[in-house]
C-alpha positions in Angstrom: 41.9 -7.0 100.0 45.0 -5.5 101.7 48.4 -4.8 100.2 50.5 -7.8 99.3 54.2 -7.9 100.2 56.7 -8.3 97.4 60.4 -8.7 97.9 62.2 -5.3 97.6 64.2 -6.4 94.7 61.1 -7.1 92.6 59.1 -4.0 93.6 58.5 -1.4 90.8 60.2 2.0 91.3 57.6 4.5 90.1 58.4 8.2 90.0 55.7 10.8 90.9 55.8 14.2 89.3 54.3 16.5 86.8 53.8 20.0 85.6 50.4 21.6 85.1 49.4 25.0 83.7 46.6 26.1 81.3 48.3 28.5 79.0 47.2 30.4 75.9 49.7 31.2 73.2 47.9 34.4 72.4 47.6 35.7 75.9 49.8 38.8 76.5 50.7 37.7 80.0 53.7 35.5 80.4 54.0 32.8 83.2 57.3 32.9 85.1 58.8 30.2 87.3 57.6 32.0 90.4 54.0 31.4 89.3 54.3 27.7 90.0 53.5 26.1 93.4 56.2 23.4 93.7 55.8 20.2 95.8 58.6 17.8 96.4 59.9 15.3 98.9 57.6 13.4 101.3 54.9 16.0 100.8 54.4 14.8 97.2 53.3 11.2 97.8 51.2 12.4 100.8 48.9 14.2 98.2 47.6 10.9 96.9 45.6 8.1 98.4 47.1 5.4 96.2 50.6 5.9 97.7 49.5 5.2 101.3 50.9 2.1 103.0 47.5 0.5 103.2 46.7 1.0 99.5 46.4 -1.9 97.1 49.7 -1.3 95.2 51.7 -0.5 98.4 53.4 -3.8 98.7 54.5 -4.0 95.1 55.5 -0.4 94.3 58.2 1.9 95.7 57.0 5.5 95.1 59.8 7.9 94.2 58.8 11.5 94.7 60.3 13.8 92.0 58.7 17.3 91.6 55.2 18.6 90.9 54.7 22.2 89.7 51.3 23.7 89.2 50.3 27.3 88.1 47.1 29.1 87.6 46.0 29.7 84.0 48.1 32.3 82.2 50.2 32.9 79.1 53.0 30.9 77.7 55.7 29.9 80.2 58.8 32.0 79.8 61.8 30.2 78.4 63.9 30.5 81.7 61.0 28.8 83.5 61.2 25.7 81.4 64.7 24.9 82.4 64.6 26.2 85.9 62.6 23.4 87.6 64.9 20.5 86.9 68.0 22.4 88.0 66.3 23.7 91.2 64.7 20.5 92.2 66.8 17.7 90.7 
């Protein structure tokens, strides 16, 4: 079954974004903002099959790319890193 078309006014606007890091509170290493790979803009929905124009929800959802930040495992995220992403990417 292909995507169904829904009038633009009744389409769901759904944001895509997230933050991912495996961090250990007792690890001596601290994770800074620079440790994160950041994806935003058109590259973000391109990462997922369910956002493609031929996907099942395509006709009823407007995907809104926000920001995705991913880091390798490390220690706690430094406080400046927590507030940096929204200001840099918002």
